C-alpha positions in Angstrom: -92.2 50.3 -67.7 -93.4 46.6 -67.1 -92.0 43.3 -68.4 -89.8 43.4 -71.7 -88.7 39.6 -71.5 -90.5 36.3 -72.6 -88.2 35.3 -69.0 -90.0 37.5 -67.6 -91.7 36.4 -64.0 -95.2 35.5 -64.9 -98.5 36.0 -64.3 -99.3 32.4 -62.6 -96.0 32.6 -61.0 -96.4 35.5 -58.7 -100.1 34.7 -58.2 -99.9 31.4 -56.9 -98.1 33.5 -54.0 -101.1 33.8 -51.0 -99.1 36.4 -48.8 -99.1 33.6 -45.6 -95.7 34.3 -44.3 -94.2 31.5 -43.9 -91.6 32.1 -45.6 -90.3 35.1 -43.8 -88.3 32.9 -40.7 -86.7 31.2 -43.2 -85.8 33.9 -45.1 -81.9 35.1 -44.7 -82.1 38.9 -45.6 -85.6 39.0 -43.4 -83.8 37.4 -40.7 -80.6 39.9 -41.0 -82.9 42.7 -41.8 -86.4 42.3 -40.4 -87.5 44.1 -43.7 -90.8 43.3 -45.5 -89.0 44.0 -48.7 -86.3 41.5 -47.9 -88.3 38.5 -47.8 -90.1 36.3 -50.5 -93.6 38.1 -49.9 -92.1 41.0 -50.1 -90.1 40.7 -53.4 -93.1 38.7 -55.0 -95.3 42.0 -54.2 -92.8 44.4 -56.1 -92.7 42.0 -58.9 -96.4 42.2 -59.3 -96.3 45.7 -59.0 -94.5 45.9 -61.8 -96.0 42.8 -63.3 -99.2 45.2 -63.3 -97.8 48.7 -64.2 -97.5 50.4 -60.8 -93.7 49.6 -60.2 -91.2 50.3 -62.4 -87.5 48.1 -63.3 -84.9 51.2 -61.9 -82.4 50.9 -59.2 -84.6 50.4 -56.4 -86.1 47.6 -58.2 -82.7 46.8 -58.8 -81.7 47.0 -55.5 -84.5 44.9 -53.9 -84.1 42.5 -56.2 -79.6 42.4 -55.6 -80.1 41.5 -51.8 -81.5 38.6 -51.7 -79.2 35.2 -52.0 -81.1 32.8 -54.2 -80.8 30.4 -51.6 -84.1 28.7 -52.0 -85.3 28.2 -48.4 -88.8 29.8 -49.5 -89.5 26.9 -51.9 -89.2 24.5 -49.0 -91.8 25.8 -46.7 -94.0 27.4 -48.8 -98.0 25.4 -49.0 -98.5 26.9 -52.8 -95.4 25.5 -54.2 -94.3 29.2 -55.0 -90.9 28.6 -57.9 -89.2 31.4 -56.3 -85.6 30.7 -57.7 -87.6 30.7 -61.6 -89.1 34.2 -61.0 -86.0 35.6 -59.5 -83.6 34.7 -62.2 -86.5 36.1 -64.1 -86.7 39.6 -62.5 -82.8 39.8 -62.8 -83.2 39.1 -66.7 -85.2 42.2 -67.1 -83.0 43.7 -64.3 -80.3 43.3 -66.8 -82.3 44.0 -70.4 -83.8 47.6 -68.2 -81.3 48.8 -66.8 -77.6 47.9 -69.0 -74.8 48.5 -67.8 -70.6 48.8 -68.3 -70.4 46.8 -64.6 -73.2 44.6 -65.4 -71.9 43.5 -69.1 -68.5 42.6 -67.6 -70.1 40.5 -65.2 -71.0 38.6 -68.0 -68.8 38.6 -70.1 -67.3 36.6 -67.0 -70.0 34.4 -66.0 -70.9 33.7 -69.7 -68.1 33.8 -71.4 -64.5 33.7 -70.0 -65.4 31.6 -67.1 -66.4 28.9 -69.0 -63.4 29.2 -71.2 -60.2 26.5 -69.8 -57.4 28.5 -70.9 -59.0 31.9 -69.5 -59.6 29.9 -65.7 -56.3 28.6 -66.3 -55.0 32.3 -66.3 -57.5 33.1 -63.6 -56.2 30.0 -61.8 -52.2 31.3 -62.0 -53.1 35.3 -61.4 -55.5 33.9 -58.3 -52.2 31.6 -57.2 -49.8 34.3 -57.2 -51.6 36.5 -55.3 -52.4 33.6 -52.4 -48.7 32.8 -52.8 -47.1 36.3 -53.0 -49.2 39.3 -51.9 -49.3 39.3 -48.0 -53.2 39.6 -46.6 -53.0 43.0 -45.2 -52.4 44.8 -48.7 -55.8 42.7 -49.9 -59.5 44.4 -49.9 -60.9 42.7 -46.8 -63.2 40.2 -49.5 -60.3 39.9 -51.6 -58.6 38.4 -48.9 -61.9 36.1 -47.5 -61.7 34.6 -50.6 -58.2 33.6 -51.5 -58.0 32.8 -47.7 -60.6 30.2 -48.0 -58.8 28.6 -50.9 -57.6 25.6 -51.3 -53.7 26.0 -52.2 -53.7 26.2 -56.2 -51.8 24.0 -58.5 -48.7 25.7 -60.5 -50.0 24.7 -64.0 -54.2 23.5 -64.0 -54.8 20.5 -65.9 -58.0 20.1 -67.5 -60.2 16.7 -66.2 -62.5 17.6 -70.1 -61.9 14.2 -72.3 -60.8 11.6 -70.1 -62.1 8.5 -69.2 -61.5 5.9 -66.7 -61.9 2.8 -66.6 -64.3 0.9 -63.9 -62.6 -0.8 -61.1 -63.7 -4.8 -60.9 -66.4 -5.6 -59.9 -68.1 -3.5 -63.3 -71.0 -3.6 -64.2 -72.8 -0.2 -63.2 -72.9 1.5 -66.6 -71.3 5.0 -67.8 -71.2 8.0 -65.6 -70.7 11.6 -67.5 -68.8 13.6 -65.0 -69.7 17.5 -65.2 -65.8 18.9 -65.0 -67.5 22.7 -63.9 -65.5 26.0 -64.1 -64.0 26.6 -61.2 -64.5 22.9 -59.5 -61.6 22.1 -62.7 -58.5 23.7 -61.8 -59.6 24.7 -58.1 -60.7 22.0 -56.5 -58.6 18.9 -58.5 -58.9 17.1 -54.9 -63.4 16.6 -55.0 -62.8 15.5 -59.0 -60.3 13.1 -58.0 -62.8 11.5 -55.0 -65.6 12.1 -56.8 -63.8 9.5 -60.3 -62.4 7.3 -57.5 -65.4 6.2 -56.0 -67.3 6.7 -58.7 -65.0 3.1 -60.5 -65.1 1.7 -57.0 -68.7 1.3 -57.4 -68.2 -0.2 -61.7 -69.2 3.2 -63.4 -67.5 3.5 -66.2 -66.4 7.4 -65.8 -65.9 9.7 -68.2 -65.8 13.3 -69.1 -67.0 14.6 -72.4 -65.2 16.6 -74.4 -67.4 19.9 -75.3 -68.3 20.5 -72.0 -68.5 23.9 -70.5 -69.4 25.4 -67.3 -72.9 24.8 -66.9 -74.4 28.6 -66.3 -75.4 29.2 -63.4 -74.0 32.0 -62.1 -75.1 33.5 -65.7 -78.8 33.2 -64.6 -78.1 34.3 -61.5 -77.2 37.3 -62.4 -79.5 38.0 -65.7 -78.1 36.7 -68.6 -80.2 34.8 -70.0 -78.4 34.4 -73.5 -75.6 33.6 -72.0 -77.3 31.0 -69.8 -79.0 29.4 -72.6 -75.8 29.1 -74.8 -74.3 27.7 -72.0 -76.8 25.0 -71.4 -76.7 23.8 -75.2 -73.5 23.4 -75.3 -74.5 21.5 -72.6 -76.8 19.5 -73.8 -75.0 18.5 -77.1 -71.8 17.3 -75.1 -73.6 15.2 -72.8 -76.3 14.4 -75.6 -75.4 10.2 -74.9 -75.3 10.5 -71.6 -77.6 8.4 -70.1 -76.0 9.2 -66.5 -74.5 12.8 -65.8 -73.2 13.9 -62.2 -71.9 16.5 -60.5 -69.8 17.1 -57.4 -71.0 20.4 -56.9 -74.5 21.5 -55.2 -75.5 24.6 -57.1 -73.8 22.6 -60.6 -76.3 20.5 -60.0 -79.0 22.3 -59.2 -78.9 24.2 -62.2 -78.8 21.2 -65.0 -81.9 19.8 -63.2 -83.4 23.0 -64.2 -81.6 22.6 -67.9 -85.7 22.6 -69.4 -85.6 26.6 -68.1 -83.2 26.8 -70.9 -82.4 24.0 -73.7 -85.9 22.8 -74.2 -87.3 19.1 -75.1 -83.2 18.1 -75.4 -82.9 20.4 -71.6 -85.4 18.2 -70.3 -84.6 15.1 -71.0 -80.8 16.0 -69.8 -81.9 17.3 -67.0 -83.7 14.3 -66.3 -80.2 12.2 -66.3 -78.3 14.9 -63.8 -77.8 13.5 -60.6 -75.4 14.8 -57.5 -72.7 12.9 -57.0 -73.7 12.3 -53.1 -77.5 10.9 -54.3 -75.4 8.1 -56.8 -72.5 7.2 -53.9 -75.5 6.9 -51.5 -77.3 4.6 -53.7 -73.8 2.5 -54.0 -73.8 2.0 -50.3 -76.9 1.4 -49.9 -77.0 -1.3 -52.9 -73.5 -3.0 -51.3 -71.5 -2.1 -54.3 -69.4 0.6 -51.9 -68.7 -0.3 -48.6 -69.4 1.0 -44.9 -66.1 2.0 -43.2 -65.7 0.4 -39.5 -62.9 3.0 -38.1 -64.3 6.2 -36.2 -62.8 9.1 -37.6 -64.3 11.5 -34.5 -67.3 14.2 -35.8 -67.9 15.5 -38.4 -70.1 18.9 -39.2 -72.3 18.7 -41.7 -73.1 22.2 -43.8 -76.0 21.7 -45.8 -75.5 23.8 -49.3 -78.6 25.8 -49.5 -78.4 24.0 -53.8 -78.5 20.2 -52.5 -80.7 20.7 -48.9 -83.3 23.5 -50.7 -83.3 23.8 -54.1 -82.7 19.6 -54.9 -84.2 18.5 -51.6 -80.7 16.3 -50.7 -80.5 16.2 -46.6 -79.4 12.0 -45.8 -77.6 11.5 -48.8 -74.7 13.5 -47.6 -74.9 12.2 -43.8 -74.7 8.2 -45.1 -72.0 9.0 -46.7 -70.1 10.8 -43.8 -71.4 8.3 -41.2 -70.4 5.5 -44.2 -66.9 7.0 -43.6 -66.9 6.6 -40.2 -67.1 10.1 -39.1 -70.0 10.7 -37.0 -72.3 13.1 -38.3 -73.5 16.5 -36.4 -75.8 18.6 -36.9 -75.7 22.2 -36.5 -78.5 23.7 -38.3 -82.1 22.6 -38.2 -83.3 25.1 -41.0 -81.0 25.3 -43.1 -80.2 28.7 -43.8 -77.0 29.7 -45.9 -73.7 30.8 -45.8 -73.6 33.4 -46.9 -71.5 32.6 -50.0 -74.1 32.0 -52.9 -72.2 32.8 -56.0 -71.3 36.3 -56.3 -73.6 37.0 -53.6 -69.6 37.6 -51.0 -69.0 39.8 -54.2 -71.8 42.2 -54.7 -73.5 42.0 -51.2 -69.8 41.7 -48.6 -71.7 43.3 -45.4 -74.5 41.0 -45.2 -72.7 37.9 -46.7 -70.4 38.7 -44.1 -72.5 38.4 -41.3 -73.8 35.4 -42.6 -70.3 33.6 -42.9 -70.0 34.7 -39.7 -72.7 33.0 -38.4 -72.7 29.9 -39.6 -68.9 30.0 -38.6 -70.2 29.6 -34.8 -72.2 27.5 -35.6 -69.9 25.5 -37.0 -67.2 25.8 -33.8 -70.3 25.1 -31.6 -70.1 21.9 -33.2 -67.1 20.7 -31.4 -66.2 19.5 -34.9 -62.6 20.3 -36.4 -64.0 18.7 -39.6 -66.8 19.7 -42.5 -68.8 18.0 -44.7 -69.7 21.0 -47.7 -70.6 19.3 -51.2 -70.0 22.8 -52.9 -67.1 25.4 -53.1 -68.8 28.5 -52.7 -69.5 27.3 -49.3 -66.0 25.6 -49.3 -64.4 28.7 -49.5 -67.1 31.0 -47.5 -66.5 28.3 -44.4 -63.0 27.8 -44.7 -62.1 32.2 -45.2 -64.0 32.6 -42.1 -63.2 29.5 -39.9 -59.6 29.6 -40.9 -56.7 26.1 -40.8 -58.0 25.3 -37.4 -60.8 23.4 -39.3 -60.6 21.1 -42.3 -63.7 21.4 -44.9 -64.0 18.7 -47.5 -66.4 17.5 -50.1 -69.1 14.5 -48.6 -67.5 12.7 -51.4 -63.7 13.3 -50.7 -63.9 12.4 -46.8 -65.3 8.7 -48.4 -62.8 8.4 -50.7 -59.8 9.1 -47.4 -61.3 6.7 -45.8 -61.2 4.0 -48.7 -57.5 4.6 -49.1 -57.0 4.2 -45.4 -58.7 0.8 -45.4 -57.0 -0.1 -48.5 -53.6 0.6 -46.6 -54.8 -1.1 -43.2 -55.7 -3.8 -45.4 -52.1 -4.1 -47.5 -50.7 -4.0 -43.8 -52.6 -7.0 -42.7 -51.6 -8.9 -45.8 -47.8 -8.2 -45.8 -47.9 -9.3 -41.6 -49.5 -12.0 -42.6 -46.9 -12.9 -45.0 -44.6 -12.4 -42.9 -45.2 -14.9 -40.3 -45.4 -18.1 -42.7 
């Protein structure tokens, strides 16, 4: 049986590949295995065979497609501009449609429904916090141990920022920034949200987190849940309908939001055109003087590029500009931006490959000589912290900048009090 869903990879997408092989050295799974079937070119050839009726969607096809991290490093170097990420999402939708299973339905319930539900995430946070604080690591399965070890300390009573509004700090005039709360960002990475909101306020924005918003849908899309992805996209389009600037502080979310045209039609295209990663917004505000460059040197910061920031959104300079403006010296650790192995649910579904990539990325950080790592995606942060251990700090670039701003404020107050005391 060939394709049976409208989201399947198209003839134009598959025929765009010219089999040149430039993608091979940039593909993490090809570099791990050396196997053609674990490369973008090989996967596209298998998809083409199925599309022509010379292959079928079976367990082998599922294994080949599921081994892909969807890091999209291949897209950056492809001379034919093959939309590999879109084709891979289509292939996984076909797998979900043709190979239904109880496990896949459970995953789709989690990624398409529960993860976008505030109450469900609050309960999940409490359970994870209990495990984090009370269960000895030796009693946990290895991958659960790495994930729990990579989390920040979880709050006892996780609160949602959805529905909140924050006035700009003078000088105002930058407009309104509507922020995506996200699914795990809200309860698990509250410090990043605080940094995002406060830095945007300093840049003159009125910050709102619209009611009615939900999970971006990236995890559902990557797992082949077309219905869940479309439902989440339409809900967010409706919630942000009046927003001219939509800001996200999670790289994976931003990459998916910028492709909402694939999931919510014309309204999704309009939504996508208004999306910016927070590093884009903050770097622009630093460049035009709305936010200051801080001169106090704070040492080195290893720059880890999340795949969906570097490869999908082509954002590299902005995080470095922010880290530099915070007083850190950005240190490069990987010229090609190889994936860290987190990749959404990949660390759970493909633990061996994820672990090998996680160890390699941790070794790159250690070789940099820095104990501070700047990373703009929650999954990458969890993966890095899990493999680096407690001697290293992993933080969002905007979080580092906000801390530097606060320190500068305290220094200014100190100087002011000292001057007052000499009068």
